[in-house]
LOKOLZA-676287 format. One line per field, with one value per residue: residue number from 1; x, y, z of N, C-alpha, C in turn. Coordinates in nm, 2 decimals, padded with zeros to 4 digits. Each point is the difference from the previous one (the first is absolute). Layout:
<recs>
nr = NUM,...
n.X = X,...
n.Y = Y,...
n.Z = Z,...
ca.X = X,...
ca.Y = Y,...
ca.Z = Z,...
c.X = X,...
c.Y = Y,...
c.Z = Z,...
</recs>
This chain:
<recs>
nr = 1,2,3,4,5,6,7,8,9,10,11,12,13,14,15,16,17,18,19,20,21,22,23,24,25,26,27,28,29,30,31,32,33,34,35,36,37,38,39,40,41,42,43,44,45,46,47,48,49,50,51,52,53,54,55,56,57,58,59,60,61,62,63,64,65,66,67,68,69,70,71,72,73,74,75,76,77,78,79,80,81,82,83,84,85,86,87,88,89,90,91,92,93,94,95,96,97,98,99,100,101,102,103,104,105,106,107,108,109,110,111,112,113,114,115,116,117,118,119,120,121,122,123,124,125,126,127,128,129,130,131,132,133,134,135,136,137,138,139,140,141,142,143,144,145,146,147,148,149,150,151,152,153,154,155,156,157,158,159,160,161,162,163,164,165,166,167,168,169,170,171,172,173,174,175,176,177,178,179,180,181,182,183,184,185,186,187,188,189,190,191,192,193,194,195,196,197,198,199,200,201,202,203,204,205,206,207,208,209,210,211,212,213,214,215,216,217,218,219,220,221,222,223,224,225,226,227,228,229,230,231,232,233,234,235,236,237,238,239,240,241,242,243,244,245,246,247,248,249,250,251,252,253,254,255,256,257
n.X = 10.55,-00.05,-00.08,-00.08,00.05,00.00,-00.14,-00.05,00.02,00.01,00.08,00.04,-00.08,-00.02,00.19,00.04,-00.05,00.05,00.08,-00.05,00.13,00.09,-00.10,00.00,00.08,-00.05,-00.03,00.00,-00.05,-00.03,-00.03,-00.04,-00.04,-00.08,-00.03,-00.03,00.00,00.05,00.06,-00.01,00.07,-00.02,00.09,-00.02,-00.06,-00.01,00.00,-00.15,-00.02,00.12,-00.01,-00.02,-00.01,00.03,-00.09,00.06,-00.09,-00.13,-00.02,-00.04,00.03,00.11,00.13,00.00,00.09,-00.01,00.14,-00.14,00.11,00.07,00.13,-00.02,00.03,-00.10,-00.05,-00.08,-00.11,-00.03,-00.11,-00.04,-00.04,00.00,-00.06,00.03,-00.10,00.02,-00.02,00.14,-00.08,00.08,00.05,-00.16,00.01,00.14,-00.09,-00.15,00.08,00.05,-00.02,00.12,00.05,-00.15,00.00,00.03,00.01,-00.02,00.07,-00.09,-00.01,00.05,00.01,-00.14,00.02,-00.13,00.11,-00.11,00.04,00.05,00.16,00.00,-00.04,00.09,00.08,-00.05,-00.03,00.09,00.05,00.01,-00.04,-00.03,00.08,00.01,-00.12,00.03,00.05,-00.08,-00.08,00.11,00.05,-00.06,-00.02,00.13,-00.01,-00.05,00.08,00.10,-00.05,-00.05,00.13,-00.01,-00.20,00.06,00.05,-00.13,-00.03,00.10,-00.06,00.09,-00.11,-00.06,00.15,00.06,-00.10,00.03,00.13,-00.08,-00.08,00.08,00.08,-00.12,-00.09,00.15,-00.02,-00.05,00.12,-00.07,00.01,-00.11,00.00,00.10,-00.08,00.06,00.03,00.10,00.07,00.12,-00.04,00.16,00.06,00.11,-00.06,-00.03,00.11,00.07,-00.12,00.00,00.11,-00.02,00.05,00.08,00.07,-00.06,00.07,00.11,00.01,-00.05,00.09,00.08,-00.01,00.02,00.15,-00.02,-00.04,00.10,00.06,00.14,00.09,00.03,00.04,00.11,00.08,-00.12,-00.09,-00.12,-00.08,-00.06,00.01,-00.02,-00.14,00.08,00.10,-00.11,-00.06,00.16,00.01,-00.15,-00.05,-00.03,00.09,-00.15,00.02,00.08,-00.17,00.02,00.04,-00.12,00.08,00.18,-00.06,-00.11,00.10,-00.04,00.02,00.10,-00.03,00.05,00.14
n.Y = 08.62,-00.07,-00.07,-00.01,-00.15,00.05,00.04,-00.10,00.07,-00.08,-00.02,00.13,-00.12,-00.06,00.02,00.00,-00.12,00.05,00.00,00.09,00.08,-00.05,00.04,00.14,-00.06,-00.03,-00.13,00.03,00.12,-00.01,-00.11,00.10,00.09,-00.15,-00.04,00.12,-00.03,00.11,-00.07,00.09,00.02,00.06,00.04,00.11,00.10,-00.17,-00.02,00.07,00.11,00.11,00.10,00.02,-00.11,-00.09,-00.01,-00.06,00.02,-00.07,00.04,-00.07,00.05,-00.09,00.06,00.05,00.08,00.07,00.10,00.10,00.06,00.15,00.07,00.04,00.08,00.05,-00.08,-00.04,00.07,-00.03,-00.02,00.00,-00.07,-00.12,-00.08,-00.07,-00.01,-00.13,-00.02,00.17,00.00,00.03,00.11,00.04,00.15,-00.03,-00.17,00.06,00.13,-00.06,00.07,00.09,-00.09,00.02,-00.13,-00.02,-00.09,00.00,-00.10,00.00,-00.14,-00.11,00.02,-00.03,00.01,00.03,00.00,00.10,-00.08,00.12,-00.05,-00.13,00.13,00.04,-00.16,-00.01,00.10,-00.03,-00.10,00.02,00.05,-00.08,-00.08,00.11,-00.05,-00.15,00.05,00.06,-00.13,-00.08,00.04,-00.04,-00.17,-00.03,00.02,-00.02,-00.09,00.03,-00.02,-00.10,-00.02,00.04,-00.06,-00.06,-00.04,00.02,-00.15,-00.10,-00.03,00.07,00.01,00.05,00.07,00.02,00.04,00.12,00.04,-00.01,00.09,00.03,00.03,-00.02,00.07,00.02,00.10,-00.07,-00.07,-00.02,-00.17,-00.03,00.03,00.12,00.08,00.11,-00.01,-00.06,00.12,-00.05,00.14,00.10,00.06,-00.07,-00.04,00.02,00.08,-00.03,-00.12,00.08,-00.01,-00.06,00.06,-00.12,00.10,00.10,-00.11,00.02,00.11,-00.02,-00.11,00.06,00.08,-00.03,-00.01,00.10,00.04,-00.03,00.08,00.07,-00.17,00.07,-00.16,-00.06,00.06,00.03,-00.04,00.03,-00.09,00.05,00.11,-00.09,00.03,00.03,-00.11,-00.07,-00.01,00.03,-00.04,00.01,00.05,-00.14,00.03,-00.07,00.07,00.05,00.02,-00.11,-00.03,00.00,-00.15,00.09,00.06,-00.12,-00.03,-00.09,00.16,-00.01,-00.10,00.04,-00.06
n.Z = 09.03,00.08,-00.15,00.05,00.01,00.13,00.00,-00.07,-00.09,00.00,00.06,-00.09,-00.05,00.18,00.08,-00.19,00.03,00.15,-00.13,-00.01,-00.05,00.11,00.09,-00.02,-00.04,-00.12,00.01,-00.13,00.06,00.07,-00.13,-00.08,00.15,00.03,-00.12,00.02,00.10,00.07,00.08,00.05,00.06,00.11,00.02,00.12,-00.06,-00.05,-00.12,-00.03,00.04,-00.09,00.00,-00.10,00.09,-00.11,-00.09,00.08,00.10,00.00,00.12,00.07,00.12,00.01,00.06,00.18,-00.02,-00.13,00.04,-00.06,-00.07,00.05,-00.10,00.09,-00.11,00.08,00.15,-00.08,00.06,00.06,-00.15,00.09,-00.10,00.02,00.14,-00.06,00.02,00.05,-00.12,00.03,-00.13,-00.01,-00.06,-00.03,00.08,00.07,00.05,00.00,00.04,00.04,00.06,00.05,00.13,00.05,00.02,00.17,00.03,00.11,00.06,00.06,-00.01,00.02,-00.15,-00.09,-00.12,-00.04,-00.07,-00.07,-00.08,-00.06,-00.09,00.12,00.10,-00.07,00.00,00.14,00.04,-00.07,00.07,00.09,-00.05,00.07,00.02,-00.11,-00.01,00.01,-00.04,-00.08,00.02,-00.02,-00.13,-00.09,00.05,-00.06,-00.12,00.03,00.06,-00.09,00.00,00.10,-00.02,-00.14,00.02,00.06,-00.12,-00.09,00.06,00.04,00.13,00.07,00.18,-00.11,-00.02,00.17,00.05,-00.09,00.03,00.14,-00.06,-00.05,00.12,00.12,-00.13,-00.01,00.03,00.12,00.02,00.10,-00.03,00.00,00.13,-00.07,00.01,00.00,00.15,-00.08,00.07,-00.16,-00.07,-00.01,00.07,-00.05,-00.05,00.19,00.02,-00.09,-00.01,00.12,-00.01,00.13,00.09,00.07,00.03,-00.14,-00.03,00.10,00.03,-00.16,-00.04,00.09,-00.12,-00.11,00.08,00.03,-00.11,00.04,-00.09,00.07,00.02,00.04,-00.03,00.03,-00.12,-00.02,-00.12,00.13,-00.11,00.10,-00.01,-00.15,00.05,00.08,-00.04,-00.03,00.12,00.05,-00.05,00.03,-00.15,-00.07,-00.11,00.03,-00.11,00.08,00.04,-00.02,00.09,00.03,00.01,-00.06,-00.10,-00.05,00.01,00.13,00.04,00.00,00.16,00.05,-00.03
ca.X = -00.11,00.02,-00.11,-00.06,-00.12,-00.15,-00.09,-00.02,-00.13,-00.11,-00.06,-00.04,-00.11,-00.10,-00.01,-00.01,-00.16,-00.02,-00.06,-00.14,00.00,00.06,-00.05,-00.08,00.07,00.01,00.07,00.06,00.11,00.01,00.10,00.08,00.07,00.09,00.08,00.11,00.10,00.12,00.01,00.11,00.01,00.07,00.05,-00.06,00.07,00.03,-00.08,-00.06,00.06,00.00,-00.02,00.06,00.02,-00.09,-00.14,00.01,-00.10,-00.11,00.04,-00.04,00.04,-00.08,00.02,00.07,-00.09,00.07,-00.07,-00.05,-00.01,00.07,00.07,-00.04,00.10,00.04,00.07,00.04,-00.07,-00.09,-00.09,-00.07,-00.08,-00.05,00.04,-00.08,-00.01,-00.05,00.01,-00.02,00.09,00.04,00.06,-00.06,00.00,00.06,-00.04,-00.08,00.04,00.15,00.10,00.08,-00.05,-00.05,00.02,00.11,-00.10,00.15,-00.07,00.02,00.05,00.02,-00.15,-00.04,-00.06,-00.08,00.01,-00.04,00.09,-00.06,00.04,-00.11,-00.17,-00.06,00.01,-00.10,-00.11,00.00,-00.09,-00.14,00.03,-00.11,00.11,00.07,-00.06,00.06,00.19,-00.06,-00.10,00.08,00.04,-00.13,00.04,00.06,-00.03,-00.13,00.06,00.03,-00.14,-00.06,00.09,00.04,-00.07,-00.05,00.14,00.00,-00.12,-00.02,00.06,00.11,00.01,-00.08,00.08,00.06,-00.10,-00.06,00.14,00.03,-00.15,00.05,00.05,-00.01,-00.09,00.09,-00.07,-00.12,00.05,00.06,-00.15,-00.09,00.13,00.11,00.03,00.05,-00.04,00.10,00.09,00.09,00.02,00.03,-00.13,00.10,00.00,-00.17,00.01,00.10,-00.06,-00.08,00.06,00.04,00.07,-00.07,-00.11,-00.11,-00.11,00.00,-00.11,-00.13,00.02,-00.02,-00.10,-00.13,00.00,-00.06,-00.13,-00.01,-00.05,00.13,00.12,00.20,00.09,00.16,00.01,-00.10,-00.11,-00.05,-00.13,-00.11,-00.16,-00.02,-00.11,00.05,00.06,-00.09,-00.08,00.14,00.06,-00.06,-00.04,00.15,-00.05,-00.05,00.09,00.07,00.04,-00.06,00.02,-00.13,-00.01,00.03,-00.02,-00.06,00.10,00.02,00.10,00.10,00.00,00.18,00.02
ca.Y = -00.14,-00.14,-00.08,-00.16,-00.10,-00.07,-00.11,00.07,00.07,-00.06,-00.03,00.09,00.05,00.01,00.18,00.12,00.03,00.07,00.13,00.00,-00.01,-00.12,-00.10,-00.02,-00.02,-00.15,-00.12,-00.04,00.12,-00.01,-00.13,00.05,00.01,-00.06,-00.11,00.02,00.04,-00.06,00.07,00.08,00.03,00.15,00.04,00.09,00.08,00.03,00.09,-00.07,00.15,00.13,00.06,-00.06,-00.13,-00.05,-00.05,-00.15,-00.08,00.08,-00.06,-00.03,-00.02,-00.12,00.00,00.12,00.13,00.09,00.10,00.00,00.17,00.03,00.09,00.13,00.01,00.09,00.01,-00.16,-00.11,-00.17,00.02,-00.15,-00.02,-00.11,-00.08,-00.10,-00.13,-00.09,-00.04,00.12,-00.03,00.10,00.01,-00.05,00.11,00.04,-00.05,00.05,00.10,-00.09,00.16,-00.04,00.00,00.14,00.04,-00.07,-00.15,-00.03,-00.03,00.10,-00.08,-00.13,-00.02,-00.11,00.13,-00.08,00.09,-00.03,00.03,00.05,-00.04,-00.12,00.01,00.08,-00.03,-00.05,00.11,00.04,-00.12,00.05,00.18,00.08,00.01,00.13,00.05,-00.07,00.08,00.15,00.01,00.00,00.12,00.11,00.03,00.07,00.14,-00.03,00.01,00.13,00.12,00.00,00.10,00.17,00.06,-00.01,00.10,00.16,00.02,-00.09,00.06,-00.09,-00.11,-00.08,-00.05,-00.15,-00.15,-00.10,-00.07,-00.12,-00.14,-00.03,-00.13,-00.09,-00.09,00.02,00.13,-00.07,-00.09,-00.11,-00.06,00.01,-00.05,00.01,00.13,-00.01,00.13,00.07,00.07,00.02,00.11,00.06,00.10,00.10,-00.06,00.04,00.11,00.03,-00.03,00.04,00.15,00.05,-00.06,-00.12,00.01,00.06,-00.18,-00.04,00.08,-00.01,-00.12,00.03,00.05,-00.16,-00.08,00.07,-00.07,-00.19,-00.03,-00.07,00.03,-00.02,-00.07,-00.02,00.02,00.03,00.07,-00.12,00.10,-00.05,00.09,00.07,00.07,00.16,00.07,00.06,00.15,00.08,00.01,00.07,-00.07,00.00,-00.10,-00.14,-00.11,00.02,-00.10,-00.10,-00.07,-00.02,-00.06,00.03,00.11,-00.01,-00.08,00.10,00.04,-00.13,00.08,00.06,-00.02
ca.Z = -00.02,00.02,00.02,00.09,-00.04,00.08,-00.05,-00.18,00.00,-00.05,00.19,00.04,-00.07,00.06,00.06,-00.03,-00.06,00.07,-00.03,-00.08,-00.14,-00.07,00.04,-00.12,-00.10,00.00,00.09,-00.12,00.00,00.12,00.03,-00.11,00.08,00.11,-00.12,-00.09,00.15,00.11,00.14,00.05,00.12,00.03,00.08,00.02,-00.08,-00.12,-00.10,-00.07,-00.15,00.02,-00.07,-00.12,00.00,-00.09,00.01,-00.04,00.04,00.07,00.07,00.16,00.07,00.06,00.15,00.04,-00.07,-00.05,-00.05,-00.15,-00.02,-00.09,00.10,-00.02,-00.08,00.10,00.07,00.02,00.08,-00.06,00.02,-00.02,-00.05,00.02,00.04,-00.05,00.07,-00.10,-00.11,-00.05,-00.08,-00.03,-00.15,-00.17,-00.15,-00.08,-00.10,-00.07,-00.07,-00.02,00.03,00.11,00.13,00.06,00.15,00.03,00.06,00.10,00.10,00.13,00.11,-00.08,-00.05,-00.12,-00.10,-00.18,-00.11,-00.15,-00.13,-00.08,-00.09,-00.05,00.01,-00.13,-00.11,-00.02,00.00,-00.13,-00.03,00.11,-00.01,00.05,00.15,00.06,00.05,00.15,00.03,00.01,00.12,00.12,00.02,00.06,00.13,00.07,00.00,00.09,00.12,-00.01,-00.03,00.12,00.03,-00.03,00.03,00.11,00.03,-00.04,00.07,00.07,00.12,-00.01,00.00,-00.12,-00.12,00.08,-00.01,-00.12,00.00,00.06,-00.05,-00.20,00.03,00.05,-00.09,-00.12,-00.07,-00.07,-00.08,00.10,-00.01,00.12,00.10,-00.03,00.11,00.18,00.09,00.03,-00.16,00.08,-00.11,00.11,00.08,-00.07,-00.16,-00.03,00.04,-00.11,-00.04,00.05,-00.06,00.17,00.07,00.08,00.13,-00.02,-00.05,00.12,00.07,-00.02,00.07,00.11,00.03,-00.08,00.09,00.09,-00.06,-00.01,-00.11,00.00,00.15,-00.06,00.08,-00.06,-00.15,-00.03,00.05,-00.06,00.00,00.08,-00.09,-00.09,-00.03,00.11,-00.10,-00.15,00.02,00.02,-00.21,-00.08,-00.06,-00.06,-00.09,00.00,-00.08,00.12,00.12,-00.04,00.09,00.03,00.13,00.11,00.03,00.10,00.09,00.12,00.11,00.13,00.13,00.04,00.10
c.X = 00.04,-00.07,00.06,-00.11,-00.13,-00.01,-00.03,-00.15,-00.12,-00.10,-00.06,-00.13,-00.11,-00.04,00.00,-00.17,-00.07,00.00,-00.12,00.04,00.05,-00.15,-00.13,00.06,-00.04,00.10,00.12,00.13,00.06,00.16,00.11,00.11,00.11,00.12,00.12,00.04,00.12,-00.04,00.15,00.03,00.10,00.04,-00.07,00.11,00.07,-00.10,-00.01,00.03,-00.04,-00.11,00.04,00.05,-00.10,-00.13,00.01,-00.08,-00.10,00.04,-00.10,00.02,-00.08,00.02,00.09,-00.04,00.09,-00.05,00.07,00.02,00.15,00.07,-00.03,00.14,00.08,00.09,00.08,-00.08,-00.08,-00.14,-00.11,-00.15,-00.08,00.04,-00.03,00.06,-00.09,-00.20,-00.03,00.03,00.07,00.12,-00.05,-00.01,00.16,00.01,-00.01,00.06,00.16,00.09,00.04,-00.09,00.02,00.08,00.12,-00.07,00.14,-00.09,-00.01,00.02,00.02,-00.14,00.06,-00.05,00.00,00.05,00.00,00.11,-00.09,-00.04,-00.15,-00.07,-00.04,-00.02,-00.13,-00.13,00.04,-00.15,-00.16,-00.02,-00.16,-00.02,00.07,-00.15,00.00,00.09,-00.06,-00.10,00.12,00.06,-00.13,-00.03,00.07,-00.03,-00.16,00.07,00.08,-00.09,-00.04,00.11,-00.01,-00.09,00.02,00.15,-00.05,-00.19,-00.03,00.12,00.13,-00.05,-00.13,00.08,00.05,-00.09,-00.03,00.12,00.00,-00.12,00.08,00.09,-00.01,-00.06,00.04,-00.04,-00.15,-00.03,-00.02,-00.14,-00.04,00.06,00.10,00.08,00.08,-00.03,00.17,00.07,00.13,00.05,00.06,-00.04,00.13,-00.08,-00.17,00.04,00.04,-00.12,-00.13,00.05,00.04,00.10,-00.03,-00.05,-00.11,-00.11,00.00,-00.12,-00.11,-00.06,-00.04,-00.19,-00.12,00.06,-00.11,-00.15,-00.05,-00.01,00.09,00.08,00.15,00.07,00.10,-00.03,-00.13,-00.14,-00.12,-00.15,-00.11,-00.16,00.02,-00.08,00.00,00.12,-00.04,-00.04,00.08,-00.01,-00.10,-00.08,00.12,-00.14,00.02,00.14,00.13,00.05,-00.13,-00.01,-00.09,-00.01,00.07,-00.07,-00.14,-00.03,-00.07,00.13,00.10,00.02,00.14,-00.01,00.00
c.Y = -00.13,-00.10,-00.15,-00.05,-00.03,00.14,00.05,00.11,-00.08,-00.05,00.14,00.07,00.01,00.16,00.05,00.06,00.06,00.17,-00.01,00.04,-00.13,-00.13,00.00,00.02,-00.12,-00.09,00.00,00.08,-00.01,-00.12,00.04,00.11,-00.01,-00.05,00.09,00.13,-00.06,00.03,00.10,00.01,00.10,00.02,00.11,00.15,-00.04,00.05,-00.17,00.01,00.11,00.12,00.02,-00.08,-00.05,-00.09,-00.16,-00.08,00.04,-00.09,-00.01,-00.03,-00.10,-00.02,00.14,00.14,00.07,00.17,00.04,00.16,00.03,00.09,00.19,00.05,00.19,-00.02,-00.17,-00.07,-00.13,00.04,-00.15,00.02,-00.11,-00.08,-00.15,-00.19,-00.13,00.05,00.02,-00.01,00.17,-00.01,-00.04,00.12,-00.04,-00.13,00.02,00.11,-00.03,00.12,-00.08,00.03,00.15,00.01,-00.10,-00.10,-00.05,-00.11,00.03,-00.12,-00.10,-00.09,-00.08,00.03,-00.18,00.07,-00.16,00.05,00.07,-00.04,-00.09,00.01,00.11,-00.06,-00.13,00.10,00.03,-00.15,00.05,00.15,00.04,00.02,00.12,00.09,00.04,00.08,00.15,00.00,00.07,00.15,00.14,00.01,00.13,00.18,00.04,00.07,00.15,00.12,00.00,00.06,00.09,00.09,-00.02,00.16,00.12,00.05,-00.02,00.06,-00.17,-00.14,-00.06,-00.09,-00.12,-00.07,-00.11,-00.04,-00.14,-00.08,-00.02,-00.11,-00.11,-00.10,00.01,00.08,-00.04,-00.12,-00.14,-00.04,-00.04,-00.13,-00.03,00.15,-00.02,00.04,00.06,00.07,-00.01,00.11,00.04,00.15,00.16,-00.05,00.07,00.14,00.00,00.01,00.16,00.18,00.05,-00.06,-00.08,00.04,00.01,-00.12,-00.05,00.06,-00.07,-00.15,-00.01,00.02,-00.12,-00.11,00.05,-00.06,-00.16,-00.02,-00.13,00.02,-00.03,-00.02,-00.01,-00.01,-00.04,00.07,-00.13,00.13,-00.08,00.01,-00.02,00.07,00.14,00.03,00.04,00.12,00.09,-00.03,00.04,-00.09,-00.04,-00.11,-00.12,-00.09,00.00,-00.10,-00.12,-00.10,00.02,-00.07,00.06,00.14,00.00,-00.10,00.12,-00.03,-00.07,00.11,00.04,-00.12,00.05
c.Z = 00.02,-00.04,00.06,-00.10,00.11,00.03,-00.13,-00.01,-00.09,00.17,00.10,-00.10,00.06,00.04,-00.08,-00.04,00.08,-00.02,-00.11,-00.12,-00.07,-00.02,-00.14,-00.14,-00.07,00.03,-00.11,00.01,00.17,00.02,-00.11,00.04,00.10,-00.04,-00.05,00.14,00.04,00.12,00.04,00.12,00.04,00.17,00.04,-00.05,-00.14,-00.09,-00.12,-00.19,00.05,-00.09,-00.11,-00.11,-00.09,00.08,-00.01,00.07,00.11,00.18,00.12,00.12,00.10,00.15,-00.02,-00.08,-00.06,-00.04,-00.12,00.00,-00.04,00.13,-00.06,-00.07,00.06,00.07,00.05,00.10,-00.07,-00.02,00.00,-00.04,00.05,00.08,-00.04,00.07,-00.01,00.03,-00.17,-00.16,-00.12,-00.17,-00.04,-00.08,-00.05,-00.10,-00.13,-00.11,-00.04,00.05,00.13,00.10,00.06,00.17,00.02,00.08,00.10,00.10,00.14,00.08,-00.08,-00.06,-00.08,-00.10,-00.10,-00.09,-00.13,-00.12,-00.06,-00.14,-00.01,00.05,-00.15,-00.10,00.01,00.00,-00.20,-00.06,00.06,-00.05,00.08,00.17,00.02,00.03,00.20,00.04,00.01,00.11,00.15,-00.01,00.05,00.16,00.07,-00.03,00.06,00.13,-00.02,-00.07,00.13,00.12,00.03,00.03,00.16,00.14,00.01,00.09,00.16,00.12,00.01,00.07,-00.08,-00.06,00.03,-00.01,-00.13,-00.05,00.05,-00.03,-00.14,00.10,00.01,-00.09,-00.14,-00.09,-00.08,-00.12,00.09,-00.04,00.15,00.07,00.00,00.06,00.11,00.06,00.08,-00.11,00.10,-00.01,00.12,00.01,-00.10,-00.11,-00.06,-00.03,-00.15,-00.09,-00.03,00.00,00.13,00.09,00.06,00.13,00.02,-00.05,00.14,00.08,-00.04,00.04,00.14,00.07,-00.03,00.12,00.15,-00.01,-00.02,-00.18,-00.09,00.07,-00.09,00.05,-00.08,-00.10,-00.02,00.07,00.04,00.00,00.11,-00.05,-00.12,-00.05,00.07,-00.16,-00.11,00.04,-00.03,-00.15,-00.06,-00.12,-00.08,-00.14,-00.01,-00.10,00.05,00.12,-00.01,00.13,00.05,00.16,00.11,00.05,00.15,00.11,00.15,00.04,00.05,00.08,00.01,00.17,00.11
</recs>
């Protein structure tokens, strides 16, 4: 990991506020997080932290993308739990319970991560303990996602699960503020396959079917969402607490070129 001086964490405050959790935190807590952070630059394949490592910091991706997961101890195959893009926060569970990291965090491409120092943050929280609730809210949001994923695996078709993964990606797992959601998904098909426990060929077949229906378009190294209403329809009913980016969902579909 190689720290640099520019840009400064403080200059990223407006961008960080495009994440609903961060934006909903009191201004004093937002400022405390930024003031106690540094920017860490990673090359593709470089590790931010490893499973079993110390719970050193709360983190937020500000550029690029990180793979969060682990390695199957039986056959050594990678297990991908989350593909974190800007401005996704993670690491709060280890910060709260102070237990070793439960996952690896590896840069998929050249990436920049805002890293909030645990010792500095804890010292501030000792003086302002009411803000532990804000960290708990971040952790509870992840718990909702986990429970939703478990329920999806047991009750939904693969097409529905895929549609939900795409929705979560473009809306930062329902945490993008109004106007901050994206229509382009950089999530590789091989990673989608790992997340859903199927082959890449199976995922490609489903995506091609959605492309023929003009729901999305497959571009080089990314997926473009053309018709959000159709994607929502395929995904089925979703907990409103997980999907709060109203203006993006209500917008008219993009006409394919």
